[in-house]
C-alpha positions in Angstrom: 94.3 120.5 69.2 95.3 119.8 65.7 94.2 115.9 64.1 97.7 114.8 64.2 98.4 115.4 67.7 95.2 114.1 68.8 96.1 110.6 66.7 99.5 110.7 68.5 97.9 111.1 71.9 95.2 108.5 71.2 98.3 106.0 70.2 100.3 107.2 73.4 97.6 106.7 75.8 96.4 103.2 74.0 100.3 102.2 74.4 100.2 103.2 78.4 96.8 101.5 78.9 98.1 98.3 77.0 101.5 98.1 79.0 100.8 99.9 82.1 98.5 97.3 83.5 100.8 94.3 82.5 103.9 96.2 84.0 101.9 96.7 87.0 100.6 93.2 87.6 104.4 91.9 87.2 105.5 94.6 90.0 102.2 93.6 91.9 103.2 90.0 91.9 107.1 91.0 93.0 105.2 93.6 95.6 103.0 90.8 96.9 105.6 88.2 97.4 108.4 90.4 98.9 105.2 91.8 101.1 104.6 88.1 102.3 108.1 87.2 102.8 109.2 90.3 104.7 106.0 90.1 107.0 107.0 86.5 107.7 110.6 87.8 109.0 109.1 90.7 110.9 106.4 88.4 112.6 109.3 86.0 113.5 111.4 88.8 114.6 108.7 90.1 116.7 107.9 86.7 118.5 111.6 86.4 119.2 111.7 89.9 120.8 108.8 89.0 122.7 110.2 85.4 123.8 113.5 87.5 125.2 111.6 90.3 126.8 109.5 87.2 128.3 112.9 85.6 129.4 114.3 88.7 130.9 111.0 89.5 132.8 111.0 86.1 134.3 114.6 86.5 135.4 113.8 89.8 137.0 110.8 88.3 138.8 113.0 85.4 140.0 115.6 88.0 141.3 112.9 89.8 143.4 111.6 86.7 144.8 114.9 85.5 146.3 115.9 88.8 147.5 112.9 88.9 149.6 114.6 86.1 151.3 115.1 87.0 154.9 117.1 84.2 156.3 121.2 83.4 156.5 122.6 83.2 153.3 123.4 80.0 152.0 121.7 78.2 154.6 119.6 75.3 154.0 116.5 77.6 154.0 118.1 79.9 151.5 119.3 77.1 149.1 115.6 75.6 148.9 114.5 78.8 148.2 117.0 79.4 145.5 116.1 75.6 144.1 112.4 76.5 144.5 113.0 79.7 141.7 114.5 77.2 139.4 112.1 75.1 139.7 109.0 77.4 139.1 110.8 79.6 136.8 111.1 77.6 133.5 113.6 80.3 131.8 116.2 80.3 134.7 118.8 77.7 134.9 120.7 78.5 138.5 120.5 80.9 140.9 123.5 82.5 142.7 124.4 83.9 145.8 127.1 86.5 145.3 129.7 88.3 147.7 130.9 91.3 145.5 131.5 89.1 142.2 132.4 85.9 143.8 129.8 82.9 143.9 129.3 81.9 147.5 126.5 79.1 146.8 123.6 78.3 144.3 120.8 76.3 143.4 123.0 73.6 142.4 125.8 74.0 144.7 126.0 74.4 148.8 129.8 75.7 148.6 131.6 78.1 147.5 132.6 78.1 143.7 136.1 78.7 142.6 135.0 81.1 139.8 135.1 84.5 139.8 133.1 86.8 137.8 134.6 89.8 135.7 132.7 93.3 136.1 129.3 93.2 134.2 129.3 94.3 130.4 126.2 96.7 131.2 123.2 97.5 133.4 119.4 97.7 132.5 117.7 101.1 132.8 116.2 99.7 136.1 119.7 98.8 137.7 119.9 95.2 137.0 123.6 94.1 135.9 124.1 91.9 132.9 126.6 89.3 131.8 127.4 87.3 128.6 129.6 84.8 130.3 131.0 81.0 129.9 132.7 81.0 133.2 131.4 77.7 135.2 132.9 75.2 137.2 131.7 72.4 135.5 134.3 72.5 132.7 131.9 73.4 129.8 132.2 75.9 127.4 128.7 77.3 126.7 127.9 80.9 127.1 125.2 81.6 129.6 123.4 85.5 130.1 123.3 86.5 133.8 121.4 89.0 135.4 122.3 90.1 138.8 120.8 92.4 141.6 122.9 93.5 144.3 123.5 89.6 145.9 121.7 87.4 143.7 122.6 86.3 140.0 120.2 84.2 138.0 121.6 82.3 134.9 119.7 82.0 131.8 120.4 79.9 128.5 120.7 82.5 125.8 119.1 79.6 123.6 115.7 80.2 125.1 115.6 83.5 123.4 115.6 82.0 120.0 113.9 79.2 120.7 110.7 80.2 118.7 109.1 78.0 115.7 108.6 79.7 112.5 105.1 79.9 111.1 106.3 80.3 107.5 106.7 77.8 104.9 110.5 78.6 104.8 113.1 78.3 107.1 113.9 81.6 108.9 117.1 81.9 111.0 117.6 84.1 114.1 120.7 85.4 116.0 121.1 87.6 118.9 124.4 89.7 119.2 125.8 91.6 122.4 126.2 95.2 121.3 128.6 96.1 123.6 131.1 93.1 123.5 129.8 92.3 119.9 129.4 88.7 120.4 126.7 86.3 119.5 124.4 85.3 122.3 122.3 82.6 120.9 121.6 81.7 116.9 119.7 79.0 115.4 121.9 78.8 112.6 125.8 79.5 112.0 126.1 83.6 111.6 128.7 85.3 110.0 129.6 88.6 112.4 131.1 90.5 109.6 128.1 91.3 108.1 126.2 92.7 111.2 129.3 95.0 111.5 129.0 95.9 107.8 125.5 96.8 108.4 126.3 98.9 111.7 129.2 101.1 109.6 126.7 101.4 106.7 123.5 102.0 108.8 121.6 99.5 106.6 118.5 97.9 107.9 118.7 94.9 105.3 121.1 93.4 103.1 120.9 90.7 100.6 124.1 88.6 100.1 124.9 85.3 99.2 121.2 84.3 98.2 120.0 85.3 101.5 118.0 88.2 102.9 119.3 89.6 106.2 116.9 91.9 108.4 119.0 93.8 111.1 117.3 95.4 114.4 118.6 97.0 117.5 116.9 96.9 120.8 119.1 99.4 123.3 117.4 98.6 126.2 118.5 95.3 126.0 121.6 95.9 125.1 121.4 93.4 121.6 121.1 93.5 117.8 118.5 91.2 116.4 119.6 89.3 112.9 117.0 87.5 111.1 117.5 86.2 107.8 116.0 83.4 105.1 117.3 82.3 101.7 115.4 84.5 99.1 114.7 81.1 96.9 111.4 80.9 98.3 111.1 84.5 97.6 111.7 84.0 93.8 109.2 81.0 93.7 106.4 82.9 95.4 107.2 85.8 93.2 106.7 83.6 90.0 103.2 82.0 91.8 102.0 85.6 92.3 103.0 86.4 88.6 100.9 83.7 87.4 97.9 85.0 89.4 98.1 89.0 88.7 99.4 88.8 85.0 96.2 87.6 83.3 94.4 90.3 85.3 96.8 93.1 84.1 96.0 91.6 80.7 92.1 91.8 81.2 92.6 95.3 82.7 94.6 96.5 79.7 92.4 95.2 76.9 89.5 96.9 79.3 91.4 99.9 79.5 92.2 100.5 76.4 88.6 100.0 75.4 87.3 102.8 77.8 89.9 105.4 77.0 88.8 105.3 73.3 85.4 105.9 74.4 86.4 108.6 76.9 88.8 110.2 74.6 86.2 110.3 72.2 83.7 111.9 74.3 86.0 114.2 76.0 86.4 115.8 72.7 83.2 116.6 72.2 81.9 120.5 72.4 79.7 119.6 75.5 82.6 118.4 77.5 84.7 121.3 76.6 82.2 123.8 77.5 81.5 121.6 80.7 85.2 121.7 81.6 85.1 125.5 80.8 82.7 126.1 83.3 83.9 123.7 86.1 87.4 125.5 85.5 85.7 128.9 85.9 87.4 130.1 82.4 84.6 131.8 81.2 85.2 135.2 81.3 82.9 138.3 81.9 83.3 141.5 80.0 81.1 144.5 80.4 79.6 147.1 77.6 78.7 150.5 79.0 75.1 151.4 78.8 74.9 155.3 78.7 72.1 157.9 78.7 72.1 159.2 75.0 71.3 162.7 76.2 74.0 163.2 79.0 76.6 160.7 77.8 77.0 159.6 81.2 77.1 156.1 82.1 74.1 154.3 83.8 75.1 150.6 83.9 76.2 148.0 81.9 75.5 144.8 80.5 77.5 141.4 81.4 78.6 139.3 78.4 80.1 135.9 78.4 83.4 135.4 76.6 85.2 132.2 76.3 89.1 132.4 75.5 90.4 129.6 73.7 93.9 128.4 73.8 95.3 130.3 71.0 94.0 133.4 72.8 91.1 134.1 70.6 87.6 134.4 71.9 84.7 131.7 70.7 81.4 133.9 70.0 78.6 133.6 72.4 76.3 133.1 69.4 78.3 129.7 69.2 78.6 128.4 72.8 75.4 129.6 74.2 73.3 127.9 72.1 75.0 125.0 72.8 74.7 125.3 76.8 70.8 125.7 76.1 70.8 122.5 74.0 73.2 120.4 76.7 71.4 121.7 79.7 74.4 123.7 80.9 72.6 127.4 80.7 71.6 127.5 84.1 75.3 126.4 85.2 76.5 129.0 82.8 74.4 131.6 83.7 75.3 131.1 87.6 79.0 131.2 86.7 78.3 134.6 84.9 76.2 136.0 88.1 79.0 135.1 90.5 81.7 136.6 88.5 79.6 139.8 88.1 79.4 140.4 91.7 82.6 139.3 92.2 84.0 141.7 89.5 81.8 144.8 90.2 80.0 144.1 93.7 82.4 147.0 95.6 82.3 149.3 92.6 78.4 149.0 92.6 78.3 149.3 96.4 80.3 152.8 95.5 77.8 153.8 93.0 74.4 152.9 94.0 72.5 154.5 90.8 74.5 152.1 88.6 73.3 148.8 87.6 74.1 145.7 85.9 72.3 143.7 83.4 72.7 139.9 83.2 71.2 138.1 80.6 68.6 135.0 81.5 67.4 132.1 79.2 64.6 129.9 79.3 65.6 127.4 81.5 66.9 130.0 84.0 63.5 130.8 84.5 62.6 127.5 86.2 65.7 127.3 88.3 65.3 128.0 92.2 69.1 128.3 92.4 69.6 131.6 90.6 67.0 134.0 92.7 68.7 132.8 95.9 72.0 133.2 94.5 71.3 136.8 93.4 69.6 137.7 96.7 72.9 136.1 98.5 75.3 138.3 96.6 73.4 141.5 96.8 73.3 141.0 100.8 77.1 140.0 100.7 78.2 143.5 98.9 75.0 145.5 100.3 73.6 146.4 97.1 69.9 147.3 95.8 68.0 145.0 93.8 67.4 147.5 91.5 71.3 147.6 90.8 70.9 144.1 89.0 68.5 144.4 85.8 67.5 140.7 84.1 67.7 140.5 80.6 65.6 137.8 78.2 65.2 137.4 74.8 62.3 137.3 72.6 62.3 133.8 72.1 62.1 133.4 76.0 58.7 134.3 75.6 57.3 131.7 73.4 55.3 130.9 76.3 54.5 134.3 78.2 52.1 132.1 80.6 55.3 129.9 81.6 57.4 133.2 82.1 55.1 135.3 83.6 55.4 133.7 87.2 59.3 133.9 87.2 59.3 137.3 85.8 57.0 138.5 88.4 58.9 137.2 91.6 62.0 138.9 90.2 60.1 142.2 89.7 58.5 141.6 93.4 62.2 141.4 94.4 63.0 144.8 93.1 64.8 143.7 89.7 64.3 145.3 86.3 63.2 143.5 83.3 64.5 143.6 79.8 63.5 142.7 76.7 66.8 141.9 74.4 67.2 142.2 70.9 63.8 143.2 70.5 62.1 143.2 66.9 64.2 139.7 65.8 62.1 137.2 67.3 58.4 136.7 68.3 57.6 140.3 69.0 53.9 141.3 69.4 51.8 143.6 71.5 50.1 140.8 73.0 53.0 139.4 75.0 54.4 142.9 76.1 50.6 143.6 77.5 50.8 140.2 79.4 54.3 140.9 80.9 55.2 143.3 83.1 58.6 144.7 81.7 60.4 147.8 82.3 62.5 148.4 78.9 63.1 147.0 75.5 66.6 146.8 73.9 66.4 147.4 69.9 68.7 145.0 68.2 71.8 146.5 66.2 70.2 145.6 62.8 67.5 148.2 63.2 70.3 150.9 64.3 72.2 149.9 61.4 69.3 150.7 59.0 67.8 153.7 60.5 68.1 155.4 57.1 66.3 152.5 55.4 63.7 151.1 57.6 60.9 152.8 59.0 60.4 149.8 61.5 62.6 151.4 64.1 60.7 154.5 64.2 57.7 152.0 64.8 59.2 150.1 67.5 59.9 153.3 69.3 56.4 154.4 69.0 55.2 151.0 70.6 57.7 151.3 73.3 56.4 154.8 74.3 52.8 153.7 74.1 53.5 150.9 76.6 55.8 153.4 78.7 58.8 151.3 78.4 62.5 152.7 78.4 64.8 152.0 75.5 67.9 150.9 74.9 69.5 151.1 71.4 71.8 148.3 70.7 74.7 148.6 68.4 75.3 152.5 68.4 78.7 153.1 66.3 78.0 156.7 64.9 77.2 160.3 66.1 74.3 160.5 63.7 72.7 157.3 65.1 73.2 158.8 68.6 71.6 162.1 67.5 69.0 160.5 65.8 67.8 158.2 68.4 68.1 161.0 70.9 66.0 163.0 68.8 63.2 160.0 68.7 62.9 159.7 72.2 65.3 156.6 72.7 66.6 157.0 76.3 69.8 154.9 76.2 72.5 153.2 73.9 75.3 150.8 73.9 78.1 150.0 71.3 81.3 151.1 69.9 80.7 154.7 69.6 81.0 154.6 73.7 83.0 151.7 74.3 83.2 147.8 73.5 82.8 145.2 75.6 85.9 145.6 78.6 87.3 143.5 81.0 86.5 144.3 84.6 89.8 146.5 85.4 89.3 148.6 81.9 85.4 148.8 82.6 86.1 150.3 85.9 88.5 152.5 84.8 86.3 153.7 81.7 83.3 154.3 83.8 85.1 156.1 86.4 86.9 158.4 83.9 83.4 159.1 82.2 81.4 159.5 85.5 84.2 162.3 86.2 83.5 164.5 83.0 81.4 167.5 83.1 
């Protein structure tokens, strides 16, 4: 990312970090005020429904009790029983004995009434008939809810449905509407039925109009709709109070966020975090460079090499990011990723070619890790491979303290892995550590292969390896002359561009299969 783009990103993030908490605090203030307002409406509505159900349940209980009377209808005993029901059941106003739809007597009157009820507007699911009626012989226009069994009817004042005290700090209004007749059963404040009809047509559950917030609910089992409403002025006042609470918090958060984001962005752009992201995101790729027998030209194995592809498609040299991984303590995690990918890539291929092997580079910190030996062992078991098919390469600088390395290397060798010394001749090469450590092979660095004609040191290295009975791989073989010279001087194996560059998994397998098919 260019510096200009980075500056733009930082400015953009800073703007967001300042504005977003402020905007969020204002939104939270509105949300909290609206939530409190709606909760009060919901709570009140639920209490009204609970009251309505309680009143209806009491009416049904009254009918069950009076239906149990076995005496003569409208007798003194029957009238007394009906009056006792009214006395005990607080929401029941009157109990009536019916013959068909005509009242014959009631808890209030012992003789036949002159009124005649219309057919019921609906029935409950358990068989009770329901009326909303203003019929009475007292000459009073007042709606009553009637609930009837076969021969008994109870009268309920619908105002008892909404006789519920609001516990909120503002006035809440309620209306009960009969859905079938579209009539108001009860209300504690004047309500315009046109609003309910509009909500029914448009399927709205809430509506803001004329400075009020209306909440609509349907209860099909009771055949009613409930409308709860309140003025939005308390909501606005509550919003202002909440803003005074939340806005200072938002300003403090925005300042703290801006400071933190600047620090985080500076850290996230460091090479350490870039490498950590690449490891965590498994963006490090593994390429494989064949190791070939110099005498036959046949592949005997390959070295697993880490490659880090950048955003522009180029690869960052391992000489740059591997030292960074070592210095920052990420090297073992990088090695673990390489091991996992190597087995995932070539596990099946190695299973089909038990004579082939893959060599994996280890570093000083890797030798003290308890994770890597267990990881290798589990992956060998997963793919049914021999330990000899995984060789471990260490650079000479890993041998600065051979005594500390000897125990780990000995454990790997006892597990069946071959031990290679990589880039031999460029570090702390001496006969002493080769004699102290039990290794299997040394790899001659490319710089010595390039100077075969000018330096005699290569011959001395080959001679020393032969004296210690160590196998040799020559790195960086690029010409037929180098191949022939090395083979003639007793070097068994080579790797380099003369045979193949390092290849991604698919290309490597194709190359190796073609090589193995050659006669």
